[in-house]
N, CA, C and O of each residue as an XYZ file, in Angstrom:
552
protein
N     106.422     92.263    102.091
C     106.499     92.198    103.252
C     107.467     91.028    103.497
O     107.318     90.002    102.833
N     108.397     91.113    104.361
C     109.733     90.377    104.903
C     109.350     89.857    106.051
O     109.197     90.549    107.057
N     109.120     88.349    106.011
C     108.840     87.782    107.151
C     109.386     88.252    108.691
O     108.634     88.376    109.657
N     110.571     88.443    108.711
C     111.158     88.552    109.928
C     111.342     90.401    110.359
O     111.877     90.800    111.393
N     110.919     91.040    109.584
C     111.341     92.479    109.391
C     110.271     93.100    110.522
O     109.059     93.011    110.323
N     110.758     93.671    111.600
C     110.114     94.555    112.550
C     109.360     95.523    112.083
O     108.266     95.809    112.569
N     109.897     96.115    111.085
C     109.146     97.480    110.538
C     108.271     96.850    109.614
O     107.599     97.763    109.136
N     107.930     95.783    109.119
C     106.719     95.187    108.469
C     105.762     94.849    109.213
O     104.579     95.128    109.014
N     106.282     94.120    110.275
C     105.131     93.730    111.338
C     104.640     95.121    111.858
O     103.413     95.208    111.885
N     105.285     96.162    112.252
C     104.674     97.459    112.734
C     103.820     97.950    111.575
O     102.731     98.355    111.980
N     103.956     98.027    110.440
C     103.292     98.255    109.231
C     101.935     97.313    109.196
O     100.868     97.885    108.975
N     101.945     96.091    109.377
C     100.827     95.430    109.314
C     100.076     95.305    110.575
O      99.098     94.560    110.633
N     100.460     95.960    111.543
C      99.967     96.003    112.865
C     100.090     94.802    113.873
O      99.388     94.632    114.870
N     101.085     94.026    113.440
C     101.478     92.734    114.138
C     101.927     93.377    115.557
O     101.523     92.943    116.635
N     102.693     94.317    115.433
C     103.341     94.968    116.412
C     102.854     96.508    116.710
O     102.736     97.186    115.690
N     102.603     97.052    117.741
C     102.380     98.614    118.289
C     103.469     99.234    117.621
O     104.522     98.784    117.169
N     102.963    100.399    117.664
C     103.709    101.830    117.481
C     103.053    102.758    118.030
O     101.841    102.706    118.239
N     103.976    103.933    118.387
C     103.313    105.218    118.710
C     103.414    106.131    117.271
O     104.444    106.702    116.915
N     101.835    106.150    116.351
C     102.055    106.468    115.376
C     101.778    108.069    114.915
O     100.679    108.620    114.982
N     103.006    108.678    114.439
C     102.969    110.270    113.954
C     102.341    110.393    112.650
O     101.768    111.409    112.254
N     102.486    109.226    111.954
C     101.787    109.695    110.753
C     101.591    108.672    109.906
O     102.462    107.809    109.794
N     100.250    108.609    109.080
C     100.479    107.364    108.079
C      99.678    107.679    106.894
O      98.542    108.028    107.218
N      99.838    107.675    105.906
C      99.263    107.317    104.409
C      99.566    105.864    103.761
O     100.113    104.928    104.344
N      99.056    105.882    102.325
C      99.018    105.024    101.840
C     100.150    104.271    101.551
O     100.066    103.050    101.411
N     101.463    105.022    101.419
C     102.713    104.837    101.426
C     103.802    104.822    102.334
O     104.830    104.153    102.233
N     103.410    105.812    103.450
C     104.543    106.153    104.505
C     103.955    105.873    105.691
O     102.741    105.957    105.876
N     104.789    105.527    106.548
C     104.649    105.421    108.304
C     105.539    105.868    108.878
O     106.714    105.542    108.709
N     105.050    106.848    109.800
C     106.208    107.449    111.025
C     105.653    107.007    112.170
O     104.442    106.884    112.350
N     106.555    106.748    113.000
C     106.237    106.440    114.407
C     107.735    106.896    115.196
O     108.830    107.121    114.682
N     107.336    106.932    116.571
C     108.354    107.138    117.451
C     109.180    106.175    117.686
O     108.675    105.062    117.830
N     110.557    106.295    117.785
C     111.416    105.158    117.937
C     111.297    104.880    119.619
O     111.273    105.655    120.575
N     111.236    103.440    119.512
C     111.221    103.107    120.817
C     112.407    103.230    121.877
O     112.308    103.161    123.102
N     113.547    103.428    121.114
C     115.019    103.699    121.699
C     115.390    105.057    121.423
O     116.269    105.281    120.591
N     114.845    105.931    121.999
C     115.225    107.479    121.392
C     116.686    107.873    121.755
O     117.322    107.310    122.646
N     117.057    108.662    121.158
C     118.326    109.419    121.441
C     118.065    110.653    121.585
O     119.005    111.402    121.851
N     116.732    111.187    121.447
C     116.109    112.585    121.916
C     114.816    112.178    122.243
O     114.550    111.007    121.972
N     113.836    112.947    122.826
C     112.776    113.022    123.066
C     111.974    113.809    121.723
O     111.885    114.977    121.343
N     111.494    112.586    121.284
C     110.864    112.891    119.985
C     111.255    112.374    118.761
O     110.763    112.712    117.684
N     112.211    111.487    118.929
C     112.827    110.737    117.837
C     111.842    110.038    117.219
O     111.006    109.377    117.834
N     111.903    110.166    115.814
C     110.668    109.671    115.077
C     111.804    108.914    113.939
O     112.975    109.202    113.689
N     110.881    107.804    113.374
C     111.411    107.074    112.162
C     110.404    107.254    111.148
O     109.241    107.233    111.553
N     110.610    107.434    109.860
C     109.712    107.423    108.696
C     110.331    106.126    107.724
O     111.485    105.963    107.327
N     109.551    105.583    107.583
C     109.554    104.495    106.645
C     108.360    104.356    105.588
O     107.268    104.924    105.592
N     108.892    103.432    104.681
C     108.129    103.290    103.411
C     107.028    102.142    104.032
O     107.311    101.478    105.029
N     106.261    102.058    103.601
C     104.993    100.933    103.838
C     105.494     99.329    103.132
O     105.293     98.222    103.633
N     106.046     99.580    102.102
C     106.390     98.518    101.503
C     107.684     98.411    101.748
O     108.408     99.399    101.872
N     108.232     96.795    101.870
C     109.388     96.687    102.209
C     110.628     97.079    101.342
O     110.749     96.121    100.578
N     111.396     97.783    101.120
C     112.660     98.542    100.619
C     113.589     98.111    101.729
O     113.298     98.326    102.906
N     114.906     97.396    101.301
C     116.142     97.187    102.426
C     116.668     98.713    102.633
O     116.786     99.186    103.764
N     116.951     99.388    101.550
C     117.527    100.678    101.931
C     117.279    101.769    100.507
O     116.334    101.593     99.738
N     118.136    102.716    100.359
C     118.131    103.787     99.641
C     118.354    103.112     98.224
O     117.657    103.564     97.315
N     119.314    101.997     97.892
C     119.520    101.515     96.886
C     118.537    101.082     96.015
O     118.729    101.126     94.800
N     117.303    100.588     96.586
C     116.399     99.926     95.968
C     115.169    100.658     95.813
O     114.384    100.300     94.934
N     114.858    101.805     96.682
C     113.479    102.556     96.831
C     113.435    102.960     95.287
O     114.335    102.965     94.447
N     111.897    103.344     95.186
C     111.815    103.918     93.912
C     111.900    105.458     94.354
O     111.855    105.812     95.532
N     112.024    106.298     93.300
C     112.054    107.820     93.349
C     110.802    108.342     94.043
O     110.993    109.222     94.882
N     109.545    107.938     93.825
C     108.569    108.407     93.981
C     108.145    108.196     95.632
O     107.450    108.961     96.300
N     108.721    107.042     96.031
C     108.667    106.814     97.494
C     109.576    107.449     98.334
O     109.247    107.865     99.446
N     110.554    107.538     97.934
C     111.774    108.593     98.651
C     111.298    109.846     98.545
O     111.531    110.478     99.575
N     110.790    110.398     97.817
C     110.154    111.939     97.533
C     109.212    111.770     98.498
O     109.381    112.780     99.182
N     108.230    111.081     99.057
C     107.050    111.149     99.516
C     107.910    110.775    101.251
O     107.470    111.116    102.349
N     108.750    110.268    101.069
C     109.383    109.933    102.657
C     110.223    111.178    102.813
O     110.455    111.581    103.952
N     110.638    111.741    101.892
C     111.353    113.530    102.038
C     110.453    114.169    102.636
O     110.581    114.521    103.809
N     109.384    114.421    101.906
C     108.375    115.206    102.165
C     107.450    115.111    103.746
O     107.030    116.071    104.391
N     107.353    114.047    103.988
C     106.762    113.577    105.399
C     107.829    114.211    106.419
O     107.564    115.046    107.284
N     109.066    113.662    106.153
C     110.077    114.225    107.042
C     110.534    115.468    107.427
O     111.239    115.774    108.389
N     109.800    116.490    106.123
C     110.222    117.850    106.307
C     109.103    118.213    106.899
O     109.323    119.188    107.617
N     107.725    117.788    106.934
C     106.547    118.243    107.745
C     106.693    117.863    108.994
O     106.269    118.698    109.793
N     107.236    116.695    109.563
C     107.200    116.290    110.996
C     108.666    117.016    111.674
O     108.805    117.131    112.892
N     109.681    117.462    110.705
C     110.459    117.927    111.467
C     109.941    119.494    111.665
O     110.053    119.931    112.811
N     109.482    120.227    110.832
C     108.712    121.359    110.999
C     107.909    121.348    112.378
O     108.138    122.199    113.238
N     107.196    120.596    112.505
C     106.071    120.582    113.988
C     107.102    120.188    115.245
O     106.912    120.694    116.351
N     108.164    119.288    115.021
C     109.307    119.024    116.053
C     109.849    120.491    116.107
O     109.735    120.745    117.306
N     110.324    121.501    115.566
C     110.831    122.622    115.835
C     109.710    123.618    116.346
O     110.084    124.414    117.207
N     108.523    123.679    115.981
C     107.437    124.521    116.359
C     106.580    123.948    117.453
O     105.691    124.693    117.865
N     106.671    122.955    117.905
C     106.022    122.261    118.721
C     106.324    121.408    120.005
O     105.554    121.223    120.947
N     107.535    120.952    119.862
C     108.332    120.348    121.130
C     109.247    121.523    121.888
O     109.852    122.460    121.367
N     109.159    121.214    123.065
C     109.743    122.132    124.161
C     111.348    121.893    123.899
O     111.925    120.806    123.941
N     111.941    123.208    123.611
C     113.374    123.297    123.578
C     113.896    123.021    122.220
O     115.033    123.450    122.023
N     113.356    122.438    121.296
C     113.789    121.994    120.012
C     114.147    122.982    118.953
O     113.141    123.335    118.337
N     114.944    123.391    118.651
C     116.058    124.507    118.164
C     116.551    123.773    116.597
O     117.191    124.519    115.857
N     116.308    122.564    116.174
C     116.969    121.738    114.949
C     116.767    120.298    115.016
O     116.443    119.729    116.059
N     116.925    119.807    114.094
C     116.395    118.454    113.778
C     117.655    117.818    112.910
O     118.066    118.340    111.874
N     118.169    116.690    113.453
C     119.094    115.895    112.325
C     118.252    114.839    111.372
O     117.408    114.173    111.970
N     118.364    114.664    110.250
C     117.782    113.987    109.429
C     118.688    112.922    108.667
O     119.218    113.152    107.580
N     118.796    111.765    109.351
C     119.704    110.704    108.502
C     119.260    109.244    108.270
O     118.436    108.698    109.003
N     119.865    108.617    107.180
C     119.891    107.316    107.004
C     121.144    106.521    107.079
O     122.202    107.023    106.698
N     121.086    105.215    107.586
C     122.094    104.369    107.367
C     121.543    103.351    106.302
O     120.450    102.786    106.323
N     122.563    103.241    105.348
C     122.398    102.427    103.978
C     123.236    101.414    103.991
O     124.393    101.744    103.730
N     122.972     99.704    104.312
C     123.906     98.961    104.096
C     124.693     98.816    105.792
O     124.875     99.744    106.579
N     125.106     97.123    106.019
C     125.400     96.873    107.109
C     126.810     97.803    107.614
O     127.095     98.173    108.753
N     127.634     98.044    106.191
C     128.828     98.680    106.755
C     128.539    100.168    106.964
O     129.411    100.913    107.412
N     127.634    100.489    106.724
C     127.190    101.845    107.092
C     126.466    101.923    108.402
O     125.993    102.991    108.790
N     126.378    100.899    109.039
C     125.566    100.687    110.506
C     124.098    100.564    110.482
O     123.421    100.799    111.483
N     123.593    100.194    109.338
C     122.267    100.076    109.353
C     122.018     98.803    109.695
O     122.568     97.847    109.147
N     121.017     98.693    110.793
C     120.726     97.638    112.060
C     119.247     97.081    111.489
O     119.150     95.864    111.332
N     118.302     97.779    111.231
C     116.869     97.263    110.678
C     117.178     97.536    109.160
O     117.478     98.652    108.736
N     117.060     96.235    108.265
C     117.002     96.094    106.957
C     115.819     96.220    106.325
O     115.264     95.264    105.782
N     115.197     97.778    106.356
C     114.075     98.044    106.043
C     114.205     99.652    105.906
O     114.214    100.313    106.945
N     114.284    100.147    104.941
C     114.666    101.450    104.772
C     113.848    102.219    105.885
O     112.719    101.928    106.280
N     114.843    103.512    106.410
C     114.030    104.071    107.313
C     114.849    105.605    107.691
O     116.079    105.660    107.686
N     114.278    106.402    107.902
C     114.883    107.670    108.158
C     114.234    108.338    109.461
O     113.060    108.431    109.821
N     115.633    108.839    110.124
C     115.693    109.217    111.634
C     115.344    110.637    111.326
O     115.683    111.280    110.333
N     114.643    111.008    112.295
C     114.425    112.310    112.459
C     114.309    112.496    114.209
O     113.490    112.153    115.061
N     115.820    113.353    114.202
C     115.967    113.527    115.973
C     116.150    115.070    115.907
O     116.833    115.880    115.280
N     115.070    115.063    116.997
C     115.003    117.003    117.389
C     116.054    117.130    118.311
O     116.299    116.304    119.190
N     116.545    117.954    118.148
C     117.721    118.745    119.077
C     117.350    119.886    119.647
O     116.722    120.837    119.184
N     117.991    119.617    121.141
C     117.856    120.733    121.949
C     119.322    121.190    122.287
O     120.258    120.397    122.186
N     119.521    122.701    122.756
C     120.498    123.156    123.297
C     121.531    122.088    124.188
O     122.693    121.802    123.900
N     121.042    121.791    124.899
C     121.724    121.144    125.964
C     121.798    119.329    126.003
O     122.332    118.634    126.867
N     121.232    118.987    125.037
C     121.274    117.102    124.666
C     122.802    116.832    124.622
O     123.796    117.559    124.616
N     122.597    115.560    124.594
C     124.360    115.179    124.799
C     124.285    113.987    123.450
O     125.092    113.071    123.288
N     123.346    114.230    122.760
C     123.816    113.383    121.068
C     124.736    114.281    120.566
O     124.586    115.497    120.687
N     125.800    113.700    119.938
C     127.003    114.674    119.358
C     126.802    113.891    117.809
O     127.356    112.792    117.837
N     126.457    114.050    117.103
C     126.807    113.532    115.562
C     128.162    113.753    115.102
O     128.711    112.890    114.417
N     128.728    114.781    115.401
C     129.961    115.167    114.858
C     131.147    114.346    115.556
O     132.157    113.968    114.961
N     130.896    114.151    116.771
C     131.648    112.873    117.660
C     132.204    111.734    116.487
O     133.369    111.358    116.355
N     131.202    111.373    115.810
C     131.364    110.178    114.876
C     132.151    110.406    113.420
O     132.471    109.478    112.677
N     132.358    111.577    113.204
C     132.755    112.105    112.215
C     134.146    112.372    112.118
O     134.608    113.161    112.941
N     134.951    111.839    111.219
C     136.372    112.139    111.035
C     136.943    112.706    109.558
O     136.885    112.096    108.490
N     137.400    113.780    109.745
C     138.017    113.918    108.040
C     139.137    113.775    107.848
O     139.776    113.369    108.818
N     139.777    113.986    106.767
C     141.181    113.969    106.373
C     141.128    114.594    104.970
O     140.231    114.793    104.151
N     142.640    114.856    105.028
C     142.980    115.654    103.947
C     143.078    115.021    102.336
O     143.562    113.897    102.204
N     142.713    115.601    101.406
C     142.805    114.937    100.038
C     143.512    115.887     99.040
O     143.709    117.051     99.391
N     143.801    115.574     98.145
C     144.555    115.983     96.873
C     143.739    116.462     96.150
O     142.548    116.152     96.125
N     144.315    117.327     95.433
C     143.192    118.108     93.958
C     142.875    116.796     93.309
O     141.684    116.626     93.050
N     143.850    115.669     92.943
C     143.849    114.899     91.908
C     142.377    113.751     92.632
O     141.509    113.084     92.069
N     142.615    113.925     93.664
C     141.940    112.380     94.596
C     140.443    113.291     94.603
O     139.543    112.635     94.079
N     140.012    114.627     95.076
C     138.797    115.221     94.549
C     138.194    114.782     92.927
O     137.105    114.278     92.653
N     139.196    115.128     92.100
C     138.644    115.170     90.813
C     138.251    113.669     90.341
O     137.354    113.483     89.518
N     138.934    112.698     90.881
C     138.769    111.301     90.701
C     137.690    110.834     91.111
O     137.033    110.019     90.463
N     137.262    111.420     92.579
C     136.054    110.870     92.933
C     134.784    111.437     92.281
O     133.774    110.806     91.968
N     135.081    113.028     92.105
C     133.876    113.366     91.177
C     133.439    112.910     89.796
O     132.324    112.844     89.279
N     134.661    112.615     89.355
C     134.208    111.900     87.864
C     133.548    110.640     88.224
O     132.721    110.187     87.432
N     133.791    110.046     89.258
C     132.926    108.800     89.411
C     131.332    108.837     89.723
O     130.482    108.015     89.381
N     131.197    109.874     90.374
C     130.077    110.399     91.202
C     128.924    111.556     90.754
O     127.788    111.817     91.149
N     129.694    112.028     89.866
C     128.966    113.273     89.492
C     128.026    112.973     88.355
O     128.258    112.210     87.417
N     126.748    113.798     88.600
C     125.588    113.502     88.011
C     125.803    114.312     86.583
O     124.922    114.291     85.722
């Protein structure tokens, strides 16, 4: 646990939350500043800053819980036709709370949240694609 981490305080019940799910490893709760009705955060109960230091088993558990909650959103929340699932990892990626967390954002036909407004694309040459591929290919 990190002393000043708001999510660690939620895990330790020092701060309240609207709990969606909890087990020994994962906690999911409604975001108190939602961009959509039902916006949920899924976090590891152990403090990991981001994807770079989280262990594989915990990450798999977060992914599975996220999938189940996303299905419940589509099946049970009024007007929900899809769900954005994303993380920000590192300050340069606009991570604000430095405790790993996954956003589940239920999407409705007429909502105003636009993730594509933030995405910019640019053209790459074949050699640029190949250079990047060489560096990150598994």
